[in-house]
Every structure is written in structure tokens, then in C-alpha cells.
N, C-alpha and C positions, 0 to 999 in steps of 0.2 A: 730319710726314706727307708733306710735299711736298719735292721736291728743288729746289735752286736753279733759278731761271728757270722754274719750273713753276707754272701757275695752279691754285689749288684752288677748286673749286665750293663755295661756302658753303651751309650748311643753311638759309638764309633768302633771300628775294627782295627786290629793290629796288622802286622806284616802277613801276607798270605790270606788276608780277609778273615783271620782268626778273631774270635770274640775276645773282648777286653773285659776284665771284672775289677771291681773295687771292693776291698775289704777295709772297713773303717768303723771305728766306734763313734765317729762324729758325723751324723747325717747332715749337718750344716757346714761341713768342711769345704775347702775350696773346690776339690774335685767333684764332690757331690753337687755343689751349687752349679758348677760348670756343666755337668751332665744334665742337670734339670733345665738349664738355659738352652743347651743344644737340643734337647728333646722338644722344647717349646718351639724352637725355630724349625725343626724338622717337621713337626705337626702343622705349623703355619704354612710352610712351603707346600706340603701335601695338599692342604685345603685350597691354596692358590692354583695349584696345578689341576685340581679337579674342576675348578671353574673354567680354566683355560681349555681343558679337554672338552667340556660341554660346549663351549663356544666353537671350538674347532669342528666338532661333530655336526653342529648346526650350520656351519658354513660350507656350502657346496664348493667353494673356491679354495679350500685348504689343500695345499700341494701334498704330494706323497712324501717329499723330503721334510715338509713341515710336520706331518703326522709321525714320521720316523723319529724326528728330534723330540716330539712331545712324548712319544712312547718311551724313549730312552730316559727322559727326565721323570716320567711317571714310574718307570721301573726302579730307578734309584730311590724316589720318594717312598714307594711301596716297601722296599727293602728297609729303609729307615723306620717307617711306621711299624713294620712287623717286628723289628728289633725292640722298639719302645713297648709294643704290646706284650711281647714275650717277657721283657724285663718286668713290666708292671703286673702281669699275670702271675709271674713267679713270686713277686713280692706279696701279692694278695694271698696266694695259696699258702705261703709260709707264715704269714702274719695272722690269718684267721682260717683255720681248717674248715669251719662251717661254710664259708663262702666258696670253697672249691667243690663241695658236694653238689652233684647234679640230680 
């Protein structure tokens, strides 16, 4: 997924919620594959939470505590998806400069 000498933003954070980066010449290495799998899980979780949110909004009996829990989960999923989008956007911009021009 990354080219040599390019840092990849990983889909998890380090201590103090600081970003973690991977530098590797092997885009099929263990950590790269692990990151790809975690990104897929994060995106799948976000899709499931979107469906759950739509159902909760349609249900007049959804409790305030239930909505708060859902918002907390959605916030975490949005944070993960934003990190994935940032990482992939950076990769696209560095791999093909024509794609970053608006």
C-alpha cells in the first residue's frame, strides 16, 4: 500500500492518542497486512453502527441512555474512519499528484 520511504498512518494510535506510522519497503509485510485487516474491521463496524443509528432514530422508544451509548460508539467509529480516510488520502496524494488536484 505504501511506496518505499513513505510513512503509512496506521489505523490505531499510540500512548496519548498520538498517531502511529509504519515505514517499510514491504507493503505485504505483517504489519501492513494487520493494518489493512484492522481498517476493514473499522469500516465494517462503522457501517453496522450507521444502520443501528438509523433504526434508533426511527424508534420513538429509544431511551436517552441508549442514544448516548450509540453516540459514543459512533464517535469512536467516526474517529477510526477519519484516520483511515486521512491515511488513504495521503497515500493517493503522494502516489499520483494528478489525483490531488481539484
